[in-house]
PDB file of N, CA, C and O in Angstrom:
ATOM      1  N   UNK A   1       0.854  -1.170   0.000  1.00  0.00           N
ATOM      2  CA  UNK A   1       0.000   0.000   0.000  1.00  0.00           C
ATOM      3  C   UNK A   1       0.900   1.233   0.000  1.00  0.00           C
ATOM      4  O   UNK A   1       1.906   1.276   0.708  1.00  0.00           O
ATOM      5  N   UNK A   2       0.536   2.218  -0.786  1.00  0.00           N
ATOM      6  CA  UNK A   2       1.314   3.441  -0.890  1.00  0.00           C
ATOM      7  C   UNK A   2       1.170   4.272   0.385  1.00  0.00           C
ATOM      8  O   UNK A   2       0.079   4.397   0.940  1.00  0.00           O
ATOM      9  N   UNK A   3       2.280   4.832   0.833  1.00  0.00           N
ATOM     10  CA  UNK A   3       2.261   5.705   2.005  1.00  0.00           C
ATOM     11  C   UNK A   3       2.374   7.146   1.536  1.00  0.00           C
ATOM     12  O   UNK A   3       3.178   7.464   0.659  1.00  0.00           O
ATOM     13  N   UNK A   4       1.568   8.007   2.121  1.00  0.00           N
ATOM     14  CA  UNK A   4       1.604   9.416   1.776  1.00  0.00           C
ATOM     15  C   UNK A   4       1.413  10.234   3.038  1.00  0.00           C
ATOM     16  O   UNK A   4       0.794   9.790   4.005  1.00  0.00           O
ATOM     17  N   UNK A   5       1.950  11.421   3.005  1.00  0.00           N
ATOM     18  CA  UNK A   5       1.775  12.348   4.107  1.00  0.00           C
ATOM     19  C   UNK A   5       0.888  13.488   3.628  1.00  0.00           C
ATOM     20  O   UNK A   5       1.169  14.111   2.604  1.00  0.00           O
ATOM     21  N   UNK A   6      -0.165  13.756   4.356  1.00  0.00           N
ATOM     22  CA  UNK A   6      -1.113  14.808   3.992  1.00  0.00           C
ATOM     23  C   UNK A   6      -1.325  15.721   5.191  1.00  0.00           C
ATOM     24  O   UNK A   6      -1.318  15.275   6.338  1.00  0.00           O
ATOM     25  N   UNK A   7      -1.510  16.991   4.908  1.00  0.00           N
ATOM     26  CA  UNK A   7      -1.838  17.954   5.961  1.00  0.00           C
ATOM     27  C   UNK A   7      -3.354  18.103   6.029  1.00  0.00           C
ATOM     28  O   UNK A   7      -4.034  18.167   5.005  1.00  0.00           O
ATOM     29  N   UNK A   8      -3.863  18.157   7.241  1.00  0.00           N
ATOM     30  CA  UNK A   8      -5.295  18.314   7.452  1.00  0.00           C
ATOM     31  C   UNK A   8      -5.549  19.580   8.239  1.00  0.00           C
ATOM     32  O   UNK A   8      -4.740  19.990   9.071  1.00  0.00           O
ATOM     33  N   UNK A   9      -6.690  20.194   7.960  1.00  0.00           N
ATOM     34  CA  UNK A   9      -7.073  21.339   8.784  1.00  0.00           C
ATOM     35  C   UNK A   9      -7.354  20.832  10.196  1.00  0.00           C
ATOM     36  O   UNK A   9      -7.635  19.649  10.392  1.00  0.00           O
ATOM     37  N   UNK A  10      -7.279  21.716  11.162  1.00  0.00           N
ATOM     38  CA  UNK A  10      -7.499  21.319  12.552  1.00  0.00           C
ATOM     39  C   UNK A  10      -8.878  20.685  12.754  1.00  0.00           C
ATOM     40  O   UNK A  10      -8.969  19.639  13.396  1.00  0.00           O
ATOM     41  N   UNK A  11      -9.961  21.288  12.224  1.00  0.00           N
ATOM     42  CA  UNK A  11     -11.279  20.650  12.421  1.00  0.00           C
ATOM     43  C   UNK A  11     -11.372  19.258  11.793  1.00  0.00           C
ATOM     44  O   UNK A  11     -11.968  18.350  12.374  1.00  0.00           O
ATOM     45  N   UNK A  12     -10.777  19.092  10.599  1.00  0.00           N
ATOM     46  CA  UNK A  12     -10.817  17.770   9.957  1.00  0.00           C
ATOM     47  C   UNK A  12     -10.009  16.753  10.743  1.00  0.00           C
ATOM     48  O   UNK A  12     -10.438  15.610  10.908  1.00  0.00           O
ATOM     49  N   UNK A  13      -8.839  17.159  11.232  1.00  0.00           N
ATOM     50  CA  UNK A  13      -8.012  16.258  12.025  1.00  0.00           C
ATOM     51  C   UNK A  13      -8.733  15.863  13.310  1.00  0.00           C
ATOM     52  O   UNK A  13      -8.695  14.700  13.712  1.00  0.00           O
ATOM     53  N   UNK A  14      -9.385  16.820  13.952  1.00  0.00           N
ATOM     54  CA  UNK A  14     -10.124  16.527  15.186  1.00  0.00           C
ATOM     55  C   UNK A  14     -11.292  15.581  14.918  1.00  0.00           C
ATOM     56  O   UNK A  14     -11.593  14.704  15.728  1.00  0.00           O
ATOM     57  N   UNK A  15     -11.940  15.768  13.779  1.00  0.00           N
ATOM     58  CA  UNK A  15     -13.052  14.886  13.408  1.00  0.00           C
ATOM     59  C   UNK A  15     -12.551  13.455  13.229  1.00  0.00           C
ATOM     60  O   UNK A  15     -13.157  12.512  13.739  1.00  0.00           O
ATOM     61  N   UNK A  16     -11.446  13.294  12.508  1.00  0.00           N
ATOM     62  CA  UNK A  16     -10.881  11.957  12.298  1.00  0.00           C
ATOM     63  C   UNK A  16     -10.462  11.336  13.632  1.00  0.00           C
ATOM     64  O   UNK A  16     -10.754  10.172  13.904  1.00  0.00           O
ATOM     65  N   UNK A  17      -9.785  12.114  14.445  1.00  0.00           N
ATOM     66  CA  UNK A  17      -9.319  11.616  15.742  1.00  0.00           C
ATOM     67  C   UNK A  17     -10.495  11.176  16.605  1.00  0.00           C
ATOM     68  O   UNK A  17     -10.417  10.147  17.275  1.00  0.00           O
ATOM     69  N   UNK A  18     -11.575  11.939  16.596  1.00  0.00           N
ATOM     70  CA  UNK A  18     -12.742  11.591  17.407  1.00  0.00           C
ATOM     71  C   UNK A  18     -13.335  10.251  16.975  1.00  0.00           C
ATOM     72  O   UNK A  18     -13.733   9.450  17.821  1.00  0.00           O
ATOM     73  N   UNK A  19     -13.396  10.000  15.664  1.00  0.00           N
ATOM     74  CA  UNK A  19     -13.949   8.731  15.176  1.00  0.00           C
ATOM     75  C   UNK A  19     -13.055   7.557  15.554  1.00  0.00           C
ATOM     76  O   UNK A  19     -13.543   6.471  15.868  1.00  0.00           O
ATOM     77  N   UNK A  20     -11.741   7.781  15.524  1.00  0.00           N
ATOM     78  CA  UNK A  20     -10.806   6.730  15.942  1.00  0.00           C
ATOM     79  C   UNK A  20     -10.916   6.516  17.452  1.00  0.00           C
ATOM     80  O   UNK A  20     -10.916   5.378  17.922  1.00  0.00           O
ATOM     81  N   UNK A  21     -11.011   7.613  18.210  1.00  0.00           N
ATOM     82  CA  UNK A  21     -11.143   7.501  19.668  1.00  0.00           C
ATOM     83  C   UNK A  21     -12.416   6.762  20.068  1.00  0.00           C
ATOM     84  O   UNK A  21     -12.434   6.055  21.075  1.00  0.00           O
ATOM     85  N   UNK A  22     -13.479   6.924  19.282  1.00  0.00           N
ATOM     86  CA  UNK A  22     -14.751   6.234  19.552  1.00  0.00           C
ATOM     87  C   UNK A  22     -14.726   4.798  19.027  1.00  0.00           C
ATOM     88  O   UNK A  22     -15.710   4.066  19.134  1.00  0.00           O
ATOM     89  N   UNK A  23     -13.584   4.412  18.458  1.00  0.00           N
ATOM     90  CA  UNK A  23     -13.365   3.071  17.920  1.00  0.00           C
ATOM     91  C   UNK A  23     -14.286   2.742  16.761  1.00  0.00           C
ATOM     92  O   UNK A  23     -14.611   1.578  16.529  1.00  0.00           O
ATOM     93  N   UNK A  24     -14.714   3.788  16.020  1.00  0.00           N
ATOM     94  CA  UNK A  24     -15.458   3.545  14.792  1.00  0.00           C
ATOM     95  C   UNK A  24     -14.511   3.042  13.707  1.00  0.00           C
ATOM     96  O   UNK A  24     -14.912   2.305  12.806  1.00  0.00           O
ATOM     97  N   UNK A  25     -13.256   3.449  13.809  1.00  0.00           N
ATOM     98  CA  UNK A  25     -12.190   3.023  12.897  1.00  0.00           C
ATOM     99  C   UNK A  25     -10.950   2.751  13.733  1.00  0.00           C
ATOM    100  O   UNK A  25     -10.797   3.289  14.830  1.00  0.00           O
ATOM    101  N   UNK A  26     -10.064   1.911  13.205  1.00  0.00           N
ATOM    102  CA  UNK A  26      -8.852   1.585  13.957  1.00  0.00           C
ATOM    103  C   UNK A  26      -7.751   2.619  13.770  1.00  0.00           C
ATOM    104  O   UNK A  26      -6.836   2.711  14.587  1.00  0.00           O
ATOM    105  N   UNK A  27      -7.840   3.403  12.685  1.00  0.00           N
ATOM    106  CA  UNK A  27      -6.817   4.417  12.428  1.00  0.00           C
ATOM    107  C   UNK A  27      -7.387   5.502  11.515  1.00  0.00           C
ATOM    108  O   UNK A  27      -8.411   5.314  10.858  1.00  0.00           O
ATOM    109  N   UNK A  28      -6.703   6.631  11.494  1.00  0.00           N
ATOM    110  CA  UNK A  28      -7.091   7.701  10.587  1.00  0.00           C
ATOM    111  C   UNK A  28      -6.956   7.236   9.142  1.00  0.00           C
ATOM    112  O   UNK A  28      -7.777   7.601   8.301  1.00  0.00           O
ATOM    113  N   UNK A  29      -5.942   6.441   8.842  1.00  0.00           N
ATOM    114  CA  UNK A  29      -5.747   5.936   7.478  1.00  0.00           C
ATOM    115  C   UNK A  29      -6.934   5.103   7.023  1.00  0.00           C
ATOM    116  O   UNK A  29      -7.400   5.235   5.891  1.00  0.00           O
ATOM    117  N   UNK A  30      -7.420   4.242   7.913  1.00  0.00           N
ATOM    118  CA  UNK A  30      -8.589   3.417   7.567  1.00  0.00           C
ATOM    119  C   UNK A  30      -9.790   4.309   7.275  1.00  0.00           C
ATOM    120  O   UNK A  30     -10.529   4.064   6.322  1.00  0.00           O
ATOM    121  N   UNK A  31      -9.986   5.328   8.078  1.00  0.00           N
ATOM    122  CA  UNK A  31     -11.104   6.251   7.900  1.00  0.00           C
ATOM    123  C   UNK A  31     -10.975   7.027   6.595  1.00  0.00           C
ATOM    124  O   UNK A  31     -11.954   7.158   5.860  1.00  0.00           O
ATOM    125  N   UNK A  32      -9.790   7.541   6.294  1.00  0.00           N
ATOM    126  CA  UNK A  32      -9.588   8.289   5.054  1.00  0.00           C
ATOM    127  C   UNK A  32      -9.830   7.380   3.851  1.00  0.00           C
ATOM    128  O   UNK A  32     -10.468   7.799   2.885  1.00  0.00           O
ATOM    129  N   UNK A  33      -9.336   6.151   3.893  1.00  0.00           N
ATOM    130  CA  UNK A  33      -9.577   5.216   2.793  1.00  0.00           C
ATOM    131  C   UNK A  33     -11.072   4.933   2.630  1.00  0.00           C
ATOM    132  O   UNK A  33     -11.561   4.823   1.505  1.00  0.00           O
ATOM    133  N   UNK A  34     -11.795   4.815   3.739  1.00  0.00           N
ATOM    134  CA  UNK A  34     -13.239   4.584   3.660  1.00  0.00           C
ATOM    135  C   UNK A  34     -13.945   5.790   3.046  1.00  0.00           C
ATOM    136  O   UNK A  34     -14.848   5.621   2.227  1.00  0.00           O
ATOM    137  N   UNK A  35     -13.550   6.995   3.426  1.00  0.00           N
ATOM    138  CA  UNK A  35     -14.152   8.201   2.853  1.00  0.00           C
ATOM    139  C   UNK A  35     -13.892   8.286   1.354  1.00  0.00           C
ATOM    140  O   UNK A  35     -14.773   8.680   0.589  1.00  0.00           O
ATOM    141  N   UNK A  36     -12.695   7.921   0.939  1.00  0.00           N
ATOM    142  CA  UNK A  36     -12.371   7.942  -0.495  1.00  0.00           C
ATOM    143  C   UNK A  36     -13.201   6.902  -1.237  1.00  0.00           C
ATOM    144  O   UNK A  36     -13.706   7.182  -2.324  1.00  0.00           O
ATOM    145  N   UNK A  37     -13.354   5.699  -0.665  1.00  0.00           N
ATOM    146  CA  UNK A  37     -14.198   4.665  -1.280  1.00  0.00           C
ATOM    147  C   UNK A  37     -15.629   5.168  -1.432  1.00  0.00           C
ATOM    148  O   UNK A  37     -16.251   4.973  -2.476  1.00  0.00           O
ATOM    149  N   UNK A  38     -16.148   5.816  -0.392  1.00  0.00           N
ATOM    150  CA  UNK A  38     -17.511   6.346  -0.459  1.00  0.00           C
ATOM    151  C   UNK A  38     -17.639   7.395  -1.554  1.00  0.00           C
ATOM    152  O   UNK A  38     -18.625   7.408  -2.292  1.00  0.00           O
ATOM    153  N   UNK A  39     -16.656   8.266  -1.662  1.00  0.00           N
ATOM    154  CA  UNK A  39     -16.687   9.308  -2.701  1.00  0.00           C
ATOM    155  C   UNK A  39     -16.639   8.686  -4.094  1.00  0.00           C
ATOM    156  O   UNK A  39     -17.332   9.146  -5.002  1.00  0.00           O
ATOM    157  N   UNK A  40     -15.821   7.638  -4.269  1.00  0.00           N
ATOM    158  CA  UNK A  40     -15.747   6.964  -5.570  1.00  0.00           C
ATOM    159  C   UNK A  40     -17.085   6.314  -5.901  1.00  0.00           C
ATOM    160  O   UNK A  40     -17.543   6.397  -7.040  1.00  0.00           O
ATOM    161  N   UNK A  41     -17.713   5.672  -4.930  1.00  0.00           N
ATOM    162  CA  UNK A  41     -19.016   5.044  -5.161  1.00  0.00           C
ATOM    163  C   UNK A  41     -20.072   6.082  -5.501  1.00  0.00           C
ATOM    164  O   UNK A  41     -20.909   5.850  -6.373  1.00  0.00           O
ATOM    165  N   UNK A  42     -20.045   7.219  -4.826  1.00  0.00           N
ATOM    166  CA  UNK A  42     -20.995   8.287  -5.142  1.00  0.00           C
ATOM    167  C   UNK A  42     -20.779   8.793  -6.560  1.00  0.00           C
ATOM    168  O   UNK A  42     -21.744   9.089  -7.265  1.00  0.00           O
ATOM    169  N   UNK A  43     -19.515   8.897  -6.987  1.00  0.00           N
ATOM    170  CA  UNK A  43     -19.238   9.377  -8.339  1.00  0.00           C
ATOM    171  C   UNK A  43     -19.779   8.408  -9.383  1.00  0.00           C
ATOM    172  O   UNK A  43     -20.274   8.837 -10.425  1.00  0.00           O
ATOM    173  N   UNK A  44     -19.691   7.123  -9.121  1.00  0.00           N
ATOM    174  CA  UNK A  44     -20.259   6.120 -10.027  1.00  0.00           C
ATOM    175  C   UNK A  44     -21.761   6.347 -10.162  1.00  0.00           C
ATOM    176  O   UNK A  44     -22.304   6.305 -11.266  1.00  0.00           O
ATOM    177  N   UNK A  45     -22.426   6.587  -9.040  1.00  0.00           N
ATOM    178  CA  UNK A  45     -23.872   6.826  -9.069  1.00  0.00           C
ATOM    179  C   UNK A  45     -24.201   8.124  -9.807  1.00  0.00           C
ATOM    180  O   UNK A  45     -25.166   8.176 -10.570  1.00  0.00           O
ATOM    181  N   UNK A  46     -23.415   9.152  -9.586  1.00  0.00           N
ATOM    182  CA  UNK A  46     -23.631  10.434 -10.265  1.00  0.00           C
ATOM    183  C   UNK A  46     -23.442  10.269 -11.769  1.00  0.00           C
ATOM    184  O   UNK A  46     -24.234  10.782 -12.560  1.00  0.00           O
ATOM    185  N   UNK A  47     -22.393   9.552 -12.161  1.00  0.00           N
ATOM    186  CA  UNK A  47     -22.138   9.323 -13.589  1.00  0.00           C
ATOM    187  C   UNK A  47     -23.280   8.547 -14.230  1.00  0.00           C
ATOM    188  O   UNK A  47     -23.690   8.854 -15.349  1.00  0.00           O
ATOM    189  N   UNK A  48     -23.799   7.532 -13.520  1.00  0.00           N
ATOM    190  CA  UNK A  48     -24.911   6.736 -14.038  1.00  0.00           C
ATOM    191  C   UNK A  48     -26.139   7.621 -14.241  1.00  0.00           C
ATOM    192  O   UNK A  48     -26.782   7.578 -15.290  1.00  0.00           O
ATOM    193  N   UNK A  49     -26.455   8.422 -13.223  1.00  0.00           N
ATOM    194  CA  UNK A  49     -27.622   9.301 -13.315  1.00  0.00           C
ATOM    195  C   UNK A  49     -27.451  10.324 -14.435  1.00  0.00           C
ATOM    196  O   UNK A  49     -28.398  10.612 -15.167  1.00  0.00           O
ATOM    197  N   UNK A  50     -26.264  10.865 -14.567  1.00  0.00           N
ATOM    198  CA  UNK A  50     -25.991  11.838 -15.630  1.00  0.00           C
ATOM    199  C   UNK A  50     -26.192  11.212 -17.006  1.00  0.00           C
ATOM    200  O   UNK A  50     -26.767  11.834 -17.900  1.00  0.00           O
ATOM    201  N   UNK A  51     -25.718   9.985 -17.170  1.00  0.00           N
ATOM    202  CA  UNK A  51     -25.899   9.290 -18.455  1.00  0.00           C
ATOM    203  C   UNK A  51     -27.378   9.064 -18.747  1.00  0.00           C
ATOM    204  O   UNK A  51     -27.825   9.236 -19.881  1.00  0.00           O
ATOM    205  N   UNK A  52     -28.134   8.679 -17.723  1.00  0.00           N
ATOM    206  CA  UNK A  52     -29.577   8.482 -17.896  1.00  0.00           C
ATOM    207  C   UNK A  52     -30.262   9.795 -18.274  1.00  0.00           C
ATOM    208  O   UNK A  52     -31.138   9.818 -19.139  1.00  0.00           O
ATOM    209  N   UNK A  53     -29.861  10.880 -17.625  1.00  0.00           N
ATOM    210  CA  UNK A  53     -30.446  12.180 -17.946  1.00  0.00           C
ATOM    211  C   UNK A  53     -30.097  12.606 -19.366  1.00  0.00           C
ATOM    212  O   UNK A  53     -30.948  13.131 -20.084  1.00  0.00           O
ATOM    213  N   UNK A  54     -28.844  12.383 -19.778  1.00  0.00           N
ATOM    214  CA  UNK A  54     -28.434  12.710 -21.150  1.00  0.00           C
ATOM    215  C   UNK A  54     -29.264  11.928 -22.160  1.00  0.00           C
ATOM    216  O   UNK A  54     -29.743  12.484 -23.150  1.00  0.00           O
ATOM    217  N   UNK A  55     -29.432  10.621 -21.897  1.00  0.00           N
ATOM    218  CA  UNK A  55     -30.201   9.769 -22.803  1.00  0.00           C
ATOM    219  C   UNK A  55     -31.650  10.233 -22.879  1.00  0.00           C
ATOM    220  O   UNK A  55     -32.219  10.316 -23.967  1.00  0.00           O
ATOM    221  N   UNK A  56     -32.248  10.536 -21.735  1.00  0.00           N
ATOM    222  CA  UNK A  56     -33.644  11.001 -21.715  1.00  0.00           C
ATOM    223  C   UNK A  56     -33.792  12.333 -22.436  1.00  0.00           C
ATOM    224  O   UNK A  56     -34.740  12.546 -23.191  1.00  0.00           O
ATOM    225  N   UNK A  57     -32.837  13.224 -22.188  1.00  0.00           N
ATOM    226  CA  UNK A  57     -32.901  14.543 -22.797  1.00  0.00           C
ATOM    227  C   UNK A  57     -32.786  14.443 -24.319  1.00  0.00           C
ATOM    228  O   UNK A  57     -33.482  15.157 -25.041  1.00  0.00           O
ATOM    229  N   UNK A  58     -31.921  13.572 -24.804  1.00  0.00           N
ATOM    230  CA  UNK A  58     -31.717  13.460 -26.249  1.00  0.00           C
ATOM    231  C   UNK A  58     -32.786  12.621 -26.941  1.00  0.00           C
ATOM    232  O   UNK A  58     -32.899  12.659 -28.166  1.00  0.00           O
ATOM    233  N   UNK A  59     -33.573  11.863 -26.174  1.00  0.00           N
ATOM    234  CA  UNK A  59     -34.601  11.004 -26.772  1.00  0.00           C
ATOM    235  C   UNK A  59     -35.861  11.771 -27.149  1.00  0.00           C
ATOM    236  O   UNK A  59     -36.731  11.254 -27.850  1.00  0.00           O
ATOM    237  N   UNK A  60     -35.950  13.010 -26.676  1.00  0.00           N
ATOM    238  CA  UNK A  60     -37.154  13.779 -26.945  1.00  0.00           C
ATOM    239  C   UNK A  60     -38.262  13.495 -25.953  1.00  0.00           C
ATOM    240  O   UNK A  60     -39.367  14.022 -26.082  1.00  0.00           O
ATOM    241  N   UNK A  61     -37.973  12.664 -24.961  1.00  0.00           N
ATOM    242  CA  UNK A  61     -38.967  12.316 -23.954  1.00  0.00           C
ATOM    243  C   UNK A  61     -39.417  13.549 -23.185  1.00  0.00           C
ATOM    244  O   UNK A  61     -40.568  13.642 -22.760  1.00  0.00           O
ATOM    245  N   UNK A  62     -38.499  14.493 -23.011  1.00  0.00           N
ATOM    246  CA  UNK A  62     -38.817  15.717 -22.287  1.00  0.00           C
ATOM    247  C   UNK A  62     -38.071  16.885 -22.904  1.00  0.00           C
ATOM    248  O   UNK A  62     -37.021  16.709 -23.523  1.00  0.00           O
ATOM    249  N   UNK A  63     -38.606  18.049 -22.735  1.00  0.00           N
ATOM    250  CA  UNK A  63     -37.929  19.256 -23.183  1.00  0.00           C
ATOM    251  C   UNK A  63     -37.147  19.906 -22.048  1.00  0.00           C
ATOM    252  O   UNK A  63     -36.459  20.905 -22.259  1.00  0.00           O
ATOM    253  N   UNK A  64     -37.251  19.340 -20.833  1.00  0.00           N
ATOM    254  CA  UNK A  64     -36.554  19.895 -19.683  1.00  0.00           C
ATOM    255  C   UNK A  64     -35.052  19.628 -19.792  1.00  0.00           C
ATOM    256  O   UNK A  64     -34.630  18.598 -20.316  1.00  0.00           O
ATOM    257  N   UNK A  65     -34.262  20.562 -19.294  1.00  0.00           N
ATOM    258  CA  UNK A  65     -32.812  20.389 -19.268  1.00  0.00           C
ATOM    259  C   UNK A  65     -32.422  19.479 -18.104  1.00  0.00           C
ATOM    260  O   UNK A  65     -33.246  19.180 -17.241  1.00  0.00           O
ATOM    261  N   UNK A  66     -31.161  19.041 -18.086  1.00  0.00           N
ATOM    262  CA  UNK A  66     -30.673  18.226 -16.970  1.00  0.00           C
ATOM    263  C   UNK A  66     -30.847  18.963 -15.653  1.00  0.00           C
ATOM    264  O   UNK A  66     -31.220  18.372 -14.639  1.00  0.00           O
ATOM    265  N   UNK A  67     -30.572  20.259 -15.682  1.00  0.00           N
ATOM    266  CA  UNK A  67     -30.683  21.047 -14.461  1.00  0.00           C
ATOM    267  C   UNK A  67     -32.130  21.097 -13.966  1.00  0.00           C
ATOM    268  O   UNK A  67     -32.381  21.005 -12.764  1.00  0.00           O
ATOM    269  N   UNK A  68     -33.077  21.242 -14.892  1.00  0.00           N
ATOM    270  CA  UNK A  68     -34.486  21.276 -14.504  1.00  0.00           C
ATOM    271  C   UNK A  68     -34.941  19.928 -13.953  1.00  0.00           C
ATOM    272  O   UNK A  68     -35.684  19.867 -12.973  1.00  0.00           O
ATOM    273  N   UNK A  69     -34.493  18.860 -14.585  1.00  0.00           N
ATOM    274  CA  UNK A  69     -34.848  17.519 -14.110  1.00  0.00           C
ATOM    275  C   UNK A  69     -34.271  17.288 -12.723  1.00  0.00           C
ATOM    276  O   UNK A  69     -34.935  16.716 -11.859  1.00  0.00           O
ATOM    277  N   UNK A  70     -33.042  17.730 -12.507  1.00  0.00           N
ATOM    278  CA  UNK A  70     -32.407  17.558 -11.197  1.00  0.00           C
ATOM    279  C   UNK A  70     -33.177  18.323 -10.126  1.00  0.00           C
ATOM    280  O   UNK A  70     -33.411  17.793  -9.040  1.00  0.00           O
ATOM    281  N   UNK A  71     -33.567  19.544 -10.411  1.00  0.00           N
ATOM    282  CA  UNK A  71     -34.340  20.343  -9.456  1.00  0.00           C
ATOM    283  C   UNK A  71     -35.659  19.642  -9.139  1.00  0.00           C
ATOM    284  O   UNK A  71     -36.060  19.563  -7.978  1.00  0.00           O
ATOM    285  N   UNK A  72     -36.326  19.139 -10.163  1.00  0.00           N
ATOM    286  CA  UNK A  72     -37.593  18.441  -9.956  1.00  0.00           C
ATOM    287  C   UNK A  72     -37.393  17.172  -9.125  1.00  0.00           C
ATOM    288  O   UNK A  72     -38.195  16.877  -8.239  1.00  0.00           O
ATOM    289  N   UNK A  73     -36.332  16.427  -9.408  1.00  0.00           N
ATOM    290  CA  UNK A  73     -36.047  15.195  -8.665  1.00  0.00           C
ATOM    291  C   UNK A  73     -35.784  15.502  -7.191  1.00  0.00           C
ATOM    292  O   UNK A  73     -36.290  14.813  -6.306  1.00  0.00           O
ATOM    293  N   UNK A  74     -34.985  16.548  -6.936  1.00  0.00           N
ATOM    294  CA  UNK A  74     -34.702  16.917  -5.551  1.00  0.00           C
ATOM    295  C   UNK A  74     -35.964  17.360  -4.831  1.00  0.00           C
ATOM    296  O   UNK A  74     -36.149  17.065  -3.650  1.00  0.00           O
ATOM    297  N   UNK A  75     -36.826  18.062  -5.537  1.00  0.00           N
ATOM    298  CA  UNK A  75     -38.083  18.496  -4.927  1.00  0.00           C
ATOM    299  C   UNK A  75     -38.935  17.293  -4.547  1.00  0.00           C
ATOM    300  O   UNK A  75     -39.562  17.289  -3.488  1.00  0.00           O
ATOM    301  N   UNK A  76     -38.964  16.277  -5.396  1.00  0.00           N
ATOM    302  CA  UNK A  76     -39.732  15.065  -5.096  1.00  0.00           C
ATOM    303  C   UNK A  76     -39.136  14.317  -3.905  1.00  0.00           C
ATOM    304  O   UNK A  76     -39.873  13.790  -3.072  1.00  0.00           O
ATOM    305  N   UNK A  77     -37.812  14.269  -3.821  1.00  0.00           N
ATOM    306  CA  UNK A  77     -37.151  13.565  -2.730  1.00  0.00           C
ATOM    307  C   UNK A  77     -37.358  14.253  -1.397  1.00  0.00           C
ATOM    308  O   UNK A  77     -37.487  13.591  -0.368  1.00  0.00           O
ATOM    309  N   UNK A  78     -37.390  15.571  -1.408  1.00  0.00           N
ATOM    310  CA  UNK A  78     -37.469  16.333  -0.178  1.00  0.00           C
ATOM    311  C   UNK A  78     -38.886  16.797   0.169  1.00  0.00           C
ATOM    312  O   UNK A  78     -39.099  17.588   1.087  1.00  0.00           O
ATOM    313  N   UNK A  79     -39.833  16.281  -0.593  1.00  0.00           N
ATOM    314  CA  UNK A  79     -41.227  16.577  -0.303  1.00  0.00           C
ATOM    315  C   UNK A  79     -41.577  17.944  -0.690  1.00  0.00           C
ATOM    316  O   UNK A  79     -42.722  18.361  -0.513  1.00  0.00           O
TER     317      UNK A  79
END
């Protein structure tokens, strides 16, 4: 596994330390790797949704733009 040294802001470092202290993770490295995995998984989902929106927009199914569809979707999710 590659080793790297990164600087963290004080609030971010304290947040990581608190999670390790609560034994949610065994180390800051484990936590950072988990956060990166989560971000990568979210990007996969975002890319999938974007592709679906592009396909729908180009199919003539709707005249709404991606931005309009996203606003409508968020409104439905948040009631």
